[in-house]
Each structure stands twice: as structure tokens, then as C-alpha cells.
N, C-alpha and C positions, 0 to 999 in steps of 0.2 A: 576581677575578683569570678562576678556572674561565667563571662567567655568558658572563663580556663571548666568550671563550676559543671560543665554539660558538655568540653568538650573533654572530661575523667570521664562519665558516664559514654559517649560515643567513644573515649578507646578502650575501653575496657572488656562494654560490650561488642566492639568488632574483634576484639582479641576470641572474647572468647567464640564469638560464633565461629570463628575464622580454627579453633584445634574443633568442635565439630563438622568442617565442611573437609579439615585432611583427613577424619577419620573416614567420614564418610568420601573420600574417594582414596585411599588406604580398602577402601570397600569393596567399593568400582574392580583395582588391582585383580584382589580375590587374593593379597595377602593373610585370608585368616581361612581361605582353605588351600592354604597349601605351594602358592605361586611363586616360583622361579624369581631367584630374589635380583636378577641380574635380567629380566627377561623387565621387573618391577623399574628397576637405574634409567634402562633405557626408554622406555615410555617417559618419565619419568622427567626428563631433561630435554625426552623433543621437543613432548606441552612446551618447559619454559625457555627453548629458546623462541619455539614463535609470541610468547608471554616479553619476551623483551622485543619482541620486533615490530613488538604493536605499541611499546609505547615509545621508542623512537618515533612512529610515522606519528603520535598523535604526536607528542611532541615537534617538530617540522611543518605541523599544517597550523593547530593553536599557536605558537611563538608570543606576544606582545598578550596579550589574554588576559598574559598568566599580572599583568598589572592593570589591566584597564576594570578589572570582574574580576578580581578577589570569591568574592562571599559567592557566584555565581557558581566560579567553579573551582570552588572548597564545596559547596551543597551538595553535586555532580556528582564527588566525588569518591564520597557516601556513596551514593546512591550504584556508580559501577561496582567497587569492593561488593559493594551486600548481594545489586547481582550476580555477579561473578559466583558469589558464597553458593549463591540459591542453585551456581548449575551447576557445582560444586557435588554440591548438597543430589541437584537431584543423577547425578554418574551411576551409581548402582544399575537405577531403571534399565541403564541402556550398555553395559563392558563392555561389553565391542568395541563403543563406539568414545574410548574412553583419552584417546585420545587427541581428534578434535570435540571434545568437549572440554576437554584440562585446556585445554591449547587456548582456545575462544576463554575461556572463564581466566586468566592468567592472561592473555591481550586483558580483560577489564581490568585485575591487579593491578598490573604494571601499571596502566594511563591510570588508575586510579591512586596510588603511591604516587607517583611524577605529577601529575596536578597537586597532592596534599603535601607537597616537597615543596613546590613551586609558590603557590598562593603563603605557602606559613609565613615565608620573609614577608611580603607584602601586611597582613594581619599582623605578622608582630611590632609591626616598624609603629600601626598602626597608636598601639600600649608603648611606645618609648616615652618617659615627661624628658628623660637627658638622650644624649648618643649612647643608651644604651642598651643598642642590640644584642652586641650580642652575649649580656644577663638578659638579657629578657630568650631567649632563643636555647642559655644552657636549660634553666631553669623551665621552658615549656620540655624539652627531649623530658630534663627529668619525670617530665610529672607524664607523661604519656605511656616510657618508660615503667612509672611505677603506676599507669592504671594497662599497659599492657602486661604486667606481670600480673597482676588482680585475672584479672580476661580468662586470661590465659589457663593460671586454678580453678577459675570454677569454669571454665569449658575442661576441663578431663574430670573435673569432680559432677556436673552432665550427665558427661557421657559416661562412669563409671558407675554410677546412680541406673543411668537404662539399658534395654537389650540393644543392641548391637542391631537393629537395621536402620530401612533407610527408614524403615516409618516415622520408630521409635525420637530417633534424630531428627527429619524434617518437625516432630515434636514440638523436641526442645526451639531449635535453633528461631521454628518464625517470631515469633515474642523478641527475642533474643535481640535479635535484627531488626527490628521494629524499632524497636528502642534506643536501636547506638544510632538511625539516620534519625528520630523523635533529637536526640540527646543536640547531632554538630545542627541540625540546624536551627535551637535553644537555641546553643550558643554559635550559631551568623548573623540570631537578633541580637548580639552585648559591640555587635563588629559598626566601625564607624571607615568606611571609607574614601578618604582622600582626594581621591582622583575623579576628573571627570567624566561621567559616558550620561550617551543620551537621553534616557531615562533623571537621573539623577540633576544634573542640570536646567531639564525641562522641574523638578520639582526645587531648588534652586531661589533662581530667576521666574517663572511664570507666573507668579503670583505683586513680584517686586517690578516690571515692567508692565506699560504701559497708556493710553490713549489719552491724550489729554482735549477740552475741551474745544481744540484748536488743531487738532488732531497731529498732533508733533507727539511720536513717541517720548515716552515718560521712564526715567529708571530709578527709583525710591530705594535706595542703598536701604534701611529700616526694615525692609521686608523682603531683605536676600534673607534664604533657610543661611543656617549651622552648616557643618557636616553629621554634625547629631542630630539636626531636624529633617534634612533627605533622608538618616541611616531608617529612620522611625516608623517612613513609610515608603519605599522603593522597596521594589520588586526585586528581587535573584532569583527568585526558582527557575525564571525562563529568561533566557536574554535581550534583551531591548533594542534590537531595529527600527524598532514605530512609536509615534507617541498616538494615540491615535484623539482622533474627532473629538472636537467640546462641545458642544452648538454651533458657535458660527466660525471658532477655532481651528484654522486646515489639518492636518493631519504632517507629521510628516515624520519619514524614513530617510533612513544614517546608510547611505552608499545603496540604492539601489541598480537590479538587472534597468541595465535604459531595454536590453529587446524586450520587456517583458510592462513595460511603462504600457503600450498602448492597448493591453488591458482594462485597466481601470474607468479607460470609459466608456460613459454609459451604450445598451445597447442600441437607440438609436445614429448613433457619429456607427451607420454599416461598412459603410466600405475597411476591409484592415488596412489599408496606405495611406484611406487620407489621414483613421488615427494614428498609424504610424509618421505621416509630414509631419502628426500636429507633438507630440513629443521631438521627431529633431528639430522643430522650429525650437520651442520651450530647452531644449538640451544645449542650443546653438549659441542663445541669450545666454545662457548662463556659464558655459565655455568659451562667451567671443572672448579678442582681445581687448583688457583694454586700455590702452598703451596706447599711446602714436605709435613706437615704433615697433608694436604687434605683437608684446609676450604682455604676458599673465600677469598680473602684480598682484598678482596672492594664491597661498597656493589650496583655496580651498572653493567651492562651487557650491550656491547652491542656484536651484530653479525652481516654479511655480506651476502648477500645470491647473487651471481653474474647471477644467471639467473633470478633474477623475472623481471618482466617487468613489472607489480603496476604500473599503472598512465606515460603510457605508458616512461618507463626506459630504456637509452641505453649501460648501467650501471652498472642493480641490484642494488640491493636496500638495507639500515641498516637498521638495527631493534634495537632501544634504550628499558633495559629492567631497574627495578630501585626494589628491596627487599623491606619490609619492617622499616628496620633497616637503610636505606638508609636519612643520615643527609642533612643537607644546600650545604656541603661542598659535599658533592657524585656528589647531581645532578647536580652539580655548573659540579664538574667536571667532569662529564659525556655526558651533554650538549655539552660539551667544547671539548672532544673527541670524540665524534660523529660524530659536525662541520670541523676538521682537518682532521678527519679518511675519508669525503666527497670532501678537496680540496686536498684528499693527492690520493685520488683515478678521480676523478677528471679530475687532473694535468701530471698526469705521462705516460705519454708511456709507452708499451715494457716491463713491468713491472707486470708478472702474478695476481694476490691478488683473492685471495681464500677465502677460512674463514680464517678472521685475526679475533685480538683482543691486545687491546690498551695495552700496558702495561705491559706484559707477562714478564716479568721480572728484571723489573724496584725498586730499594728499597723505602719506601718512609720513611726520615730520619725528626728525627722533634729535633732543637736548641735548648736550657732551656735555658736563660741565653747572656746576651751582654759582661759577663770577655773580657780580654783583647789575649781572644781566636776568639771570636764569628768573625775574618774576613776575619780572615788565612782558617776557616772554610767555610766559606761562598762561599772564589775565589775557593778553592779548586774542591769542592762539583757543584760548576756552570758548571767545566768546563770538567763533563764527568755527561750530562742531560740524557745521553739513556739510565744512568746504577742507577740513587737515583733523588724523587724526593725529594727539598727541604721545610723545614716550618718550623716559628722564632718560637720562645713561648716568651714572653719577661711578664713584666709587665708593670700597664696602665703608671711607670714614664720613661718607655726608652722607649716608643711608637716611638719617634718622632728621639734617634740615629740608632733607627734597622729597619727603612726607610730608612735610610740612609746609610746602607752596600748593601740597592736592590733598590737600586733607580735605574729606569731602567727598573725592575728585572718585569716584573706583573708579570707571572707566582709564583713568589717567594712568599704563603700570606706568611699576619705575623700576628699572634695571643692574642691580653695582655691578663694575666693573674693575682688570686687573689696568691703569690706562698705560699699564710696561709691558703689557699681554694684549699683542694686536687677537689673536685669537679671542680673546673672551671678546675682544668690545667686538671682533666683526658677527660674533653669535650673535649680539647685542643692536645691531644694524640689521640684523636679517628680515629681509622686505621693506624697509625702510624709501623710501624715494627721494629724501631730503636730511642731510644732515646739518645740523647748526651749531656749530663750535660754540664757546659760551665759555673753556676753558679764562681762568686770566690769569694776567698779564704772567710770565716765567713758566709756563705748560704749556710751549715749545715744544717740546719735544715727546709731549703727550699728546701735542697737536699732527704733530708728526707720526705717531702713531694709529693715530683718528682715522688718516688719512691715508693711509693703509687699509686699515683695517674697515669702509667702507669702498674702498677699489675692494679689496673682493669680494664682499656681503651684496656686489654690488646692486650699490647707489644709487642712481644716478645724477643729482646735484650733490653737491659740497658749500657752504657756505661758512669758509674759517673769522675762525675768530680779531678782522680785518678788521671791527669797528673803532673810531678814532680815528688817528695820525695817520694820514695818505702818505704810505709808503713807498706812491707812483712822486714824490716832491725830492727831485735830488738832494735835498738839505738832508732828509729825514732817515733817508737810507746809506746815507754815511755812519750813522751815530750805531754803536757799540750793541749799546742794549736790545738794535731792532734786528737783528744777525740771528740771528731763530726764526722771526718771523716772516723775513725774508725767503729762509730753505723749508716756507712750507710752501710759499709760493712757490719759489723752483717745481719743491713734488710736484706739485698741481701739474702746473704747464708745463712737465715736464710726458701727463699721459696722457688718454687720449680718451678714454673708457669713465670719463666720470666726472660732468661737464661742474665748472664755479660760478660764486660771481665773489670778489671784494665790497661790503659795502663797509663803506668811508661816510662816513657820519659828520668829522672834526671833535673838540673839545665835548665832550661833554658836562653839556650845562646847568645839570644839577647839584653835580661836583663840582662846580669852579667856586664855590662861595667858601671855599675849608683851605687850613694852615700848609697841605702843601701849594695851595696858585697863589702865599703870603695873602693872603683875606681873614681879619680877625673883627669878628660878625659882636662880636661883645669884648672888645674896647673899642671897635668902629673904627679899624684903621685898614691902611690897603699898602702894602709895596708896592707900585705901579711900575715890569717890567718894560724898558723905552721913552722913550712921549705919549704914551700909552694911543696914539690913532690905528694906529695901525687895528685889520679890520681883521678878522679872524671867524672859521666855520663851529656853528655852536647846534650843538641837535640832547632833546633828555632824552634820558633811559624810556619812557616809555613813549615819544615818539618813533626810535630809535626799534623796535619793535614793533612801530604800526608801521614802519617803514618800511620796515622786513619782508612781515606777510603781505604785504603788497607786493612786494615784489616778486613773490611768490605766484604769487597769477598772474602774473608775463617773463615768464620760463626765458620765449622768441626771445624780449628786446632783453632781459642783461645776464645773462649765462656767458659765461666766458669772458667776461668783459668785467671792467668798476662803476657803481655807482654812486653816482653824490651824494649825497641830502645833506642837509644842515637846515633846522625848523628857523633861526637868524644864524647873520654879518655883523657882525658888533665887536665895535673898540674897548681896549681899557675904560673909556673918558667915555666911554659909553654905558659901560655893562657902571659907574659908579653913580651916574646921573640918575640909571633905573634904580639905584638900591639905595640913592641920598628918598629917591619916590615915593618906591616903597616900604620903604622903611621910620620914615619921617626924622631920620636921623643927616648929619652933618657927616658924611665917612675924613679925615685925617685920612692925606695920602699925602704921599715919598713915591717919589722917583728913580728910580734905580736905571746907572745908565749900561748898553750892553757892554762897554768897556770895560767895566767894575765884574763882569759876570763872567764874561772870557775869560777873565786873569785869575778867579777865582780858579774857576774851572782848569787852566794852563797847573796853575801853585797846587789845586789838587793831589796826593797821591793816589788813588783808588778812585779811576774814569769809572766802575758801573758805580759808583757809591748815591745814598739816597740823597744827597745836597747835586751831588754834580746832576744827574739827572735832576730833578726839578732846575738849574740853573740851565741847563746847555735849552729844554723846555719854555723856560721862560726866553731864551735868544730867538727862539721861535715868533714865539707870540708875538716879542714888538720887535718882531720882520713882518709880519704875517703870511708865517710858511703855514702856519691854522686852516687859511681860507681855500678852500675846493673849489672857487675853479677858478684857478691860476692861472696863468699859458692859453687863458684860450677854453677852460675847459670850463660848459657846462652849468648848473645845478640842475639833478635829474628828478629832483623830490619837490618839482613846479613841476613837474605830468601824474604826480603820485595822486590826482583832486583828491581822493577821498580819506586824505590823513590829513588833520586837521592841530597842523600843531600847540604843543602846552602851550599857553600865553604862558610870557618875559614871566608879570609880575608872580604868578602864580608859582611859580619857580625861585622866583626871588624871598616873595610866600615863607618856601619849607624851613629857609635855615635861620627862621628868625622866632 
């Protein structure tokens, strides 16, 4: 309401000033003194043509700033409009210069009208409570039209009651023009800009980022400012390309001209070539390749020049650049890391930080899917923030559940995609180093789309959802319900752009004592396939995540191969013995022969039914086919010494 009130004032007075300036132009053309109508018309058309050309050139130069800085451009659009009308008001003083004066004024007006129309959508969108942008735009247009009519009438009335001389027109014009500018400024104070630029990002996170007593960077999400709070303190009259130094906090300059940075060094560094060499070293550090293959792992670059005294800084200045491929996510990360570095440099004492680059060793990991492993992977990766940056990718239907896994973790982004749309998945995988698929059993078709999207996005390493059954084993390969998983493998092995690793973990230990495996923990009974003596591999899901993270630290060892990992190698009888011990009960055991289960499978009419799958897997357990160290294979988990398997007794206790 406040915005529309002041916009109404601005539009009304703007229309009134337009009437007076038009009257001045007509006076300059000499229409009151009997000028030829044809000559007047030609002059008018020429100055309009130049004005429209100026508007086209302006739109070409400004481009995306209409979205990133709408308030700044909206304010200056009114300044340009009033400046143009001022120029028109002075045209009668030099009527022989009508075409250059009128053309210059019309350039200003066209620029103003273009800026107003381009920023109108961005500003109107901030007032949408629903998806009602069209409705808002219509109402805004109606009020602008009403204001224009009222202002036109006022301008005609003022012009009719005054003598038609340049001096009397200016006397009536000046207060109207200034009040119009004031109305536009007041209306913009009522708007909220949801996008971020350098200044707004600084206001939003400046107080939320700090350094604790141990020198670690800390983000307090409760100190983040809302868009409304940021809008109350931002300055939009001038364009912000840098944040000024504040005490020991260095300044930040956005997209600086590299050829001019050396001028910011103090005068005691007398040699210009020496200054340029210092800047070149800083720029080289910011832009240097981040990965072993010589490619950049990010689309933004941060440099720090400790000797820079620009803007009276006492602790140097930070410089931020983006490349042409930078996405909105890159820009957000670049702004945040620049501000975080500023806080770190300003609050850290006794530490010499020279040429500094953020996240040079961080591996960016995207987790797609929220199957029964997602929570364990998120919890494990969160424990190593200096090594891994997490992005969660999920479908729209699972957004709320996914967000619940990272509640209170604003630094972990959640992207929603259509699992059937490779393009949307590829966008989510942009700039990721590793993709780990956690798609549940039965989602292999989506996993194929994820593999193709990862290749398209330039992902370097893909870990498919192979956890559990060993598909290298000839028995498991022949099961029809694993056919889609084998197709995922075929796709990964048929390409050379992206590395892969099959993480084989055996059966999930913390999901073994369940009815699907014919355990009844309440009744104290278990049906054992075979004689219960064959040993198989088991891993708790928490350990699956820990082992996989350990693998990420060893790319040379595990890329393009299978990793065989197991917390325990146990028989059914050993499981029963451990369960009896932990539960303090004696389980009633029934043995079921392999022949009986095979006969049941043969007689079933549904070879992909739930009971058939349970029987087939039980047969493999009875035969020891889920043991990972078969055929001379060794367990890779032995070499991952940083992982301590969850004690079996703890796993069993969770089931009671």
C-alpha cells in the first residue's frame, strides 16, 4: 500500500511535469510564432528517432542488471526522466539547437521508460502473495494510468493559468519535478529485493559469520537477516561494486579491472613493475587450476591482496570475479565465501594470511535420492566440512522429508528435480565433483537418467546405488530383478568421461533381523535357510556411509573398480548365538532346506513377486553367495583404518 501511494504521487507529478516540458518544446519550436507545421513535424520525428536509438543501446549495455539491481535502476530511471524534462524546459533558450537538445532529452526519456518497464516486473513480483503477477501488473497499470490522467490535467491547468514564458514554466516545473523524484524514492523504500548483490549479501550474512575462540569460521543461521531487514538498511541510490573496509575488516571489490589493481598498493612500493608482479601473483593464485587435470572446479575466483590500501583499508582488500559460465549458485557461493573470508581476515589475530583461496581441497558431493541410506551419508559427510560440501538432489514429492534431514543446516542446499528429466538433473549436478546415488531398489531407470545427466554436467566420479548385493557374483547376476542394475553398470563401463566405483557392502546388518529375513523378534523365532553354517558379509548402514567417505579420499585406489567392504562375516548360526546373548532370550530356530525354497520358487506364477525374491535371496544366503571375499577376492575395508565398524551387539540391541 505504501509503495503504491508513493508511486501514485510520482506518476501524477511526472505526468504534470511532462505537460510543462512539452509546452516548453512547442514554445522552442516557435509554434506560437507561426512556424510551418511540416518543419515542426520533421524536427519532432528526427529527435524521436535519436531518442529511440539511445534506448536500444542502453538496453544492450545494461542487460541483466534489471534483475539484480531493480531498485537502483528504478530510482535512476526517474532521475533520467526528470533530467530529460529539465533539458526540454531549457530548449526555448536556444531554439536553434532544438534537434540536439530534443534528441538528448528523448534519449534520456527512452532510457527512463525502458528502465521503468524492465524493473516493473521484478518489483511487482516481490508483492506477489500467490502466483498473481498478472493481476498485480494489471492493477499497477490501472493506477499508473489514473495517475497519468490526473497529472496531465494538473499540468494543463498549471500551464493555462501561467504566462507562456520559459521563466514562468520553470517556476511551475521545479517543485513538481523534485516532488516526483521524492515520491519515487519513498516508494522504493517500501519494496523488498529478493535477489542478492554484493551489498545485500554483506548485510544478510555479515553478522551471522564469525570466528570462534579456536579460529574456526562459524555460521549462526539465527543471525541471518531476512530480505525485509536487508531492505531496511541497503543503499540503492548508488551502484555497489565494493564493500568498504571497516576497522580490521578488509574491503571487497566485485569484478575489478586487473590492470588497475596495482595502483591500490602503497607508494612505498615504488616500482610499478614490482606492483604489477605482486598483483599478478595474487591473480594467479585466485585463478590457478584447482584439480589434477588442470581444470577449474568452480566458476568464481577470490583473491586477497594484503598490501592494498584502497579505500583506506588497514588489512588489504578482497577481489571477486565470476567467469562466463557462472550460475546463480556460483554467484551465491562466491559472495558468501568472500564475506566469510572478510570476517576471517578481520577477526583472526596472529595469523599471516597472504595469497588465500577458498575451498581448494573441498570435494563437492551431490547425493541423489533419499532411500534408506540418505540420513547416514548426510550425517557422515557433515562431520567433515573441511573436506566435503554436500548438495542434496531429490524429487519434488520428497522435498519435505529431505529437508528434515538437514534441518538447521542452511549451508546444505536441496535441489528438486524430475527423476525422468535428464536436463533438470544435469542442472542440479552442475559443478559437482562426485555424485553418490542413494536411489532405492526399483529406481534403476532413474539411476540411468542420473548417470547420463552426470556425464552431461561434467561430474568426475559416480558411485551408483550398488550397496548390498554383489553383482560380480555369477549367482546374483542371473536374477531377473537385478537386470536394471546391470544396465546401470553397462552404461558406466561403456563411457570414458566419468570414473565410477561399485561399493559392495554385503547385506545390511541393521536391517537383517526383520520379517523379510524370517526373524520375529517379538515372538522369539527365526527360520534359517539351509543349515545356517554358510558365512556371508554384513555391514551396518552407518558403516556403509563411513566406508564410502573413506573411499572418496582414495580416488586413485578405487576409481573404475569394485570396493568390497564388510563390517562382519557371519553365519546364520553365529547371528542366532549373538542375538540370544544380547537379548537374554533363547530364540526358537526352524531350519528350511534349500530344496524346499527352490521348489516354492518354481511353482510360483510371479517370478518377481515379493515372496519369490525373499526365497531367492534366502537361497543365496544358505549357499554363502553373499560373502564378498569369494573366489580369491579380498576385503578392501581392512585398509580403511579410519573406519571403526559398529559393534555387532549395538546393532542387535537396536532391534529390541
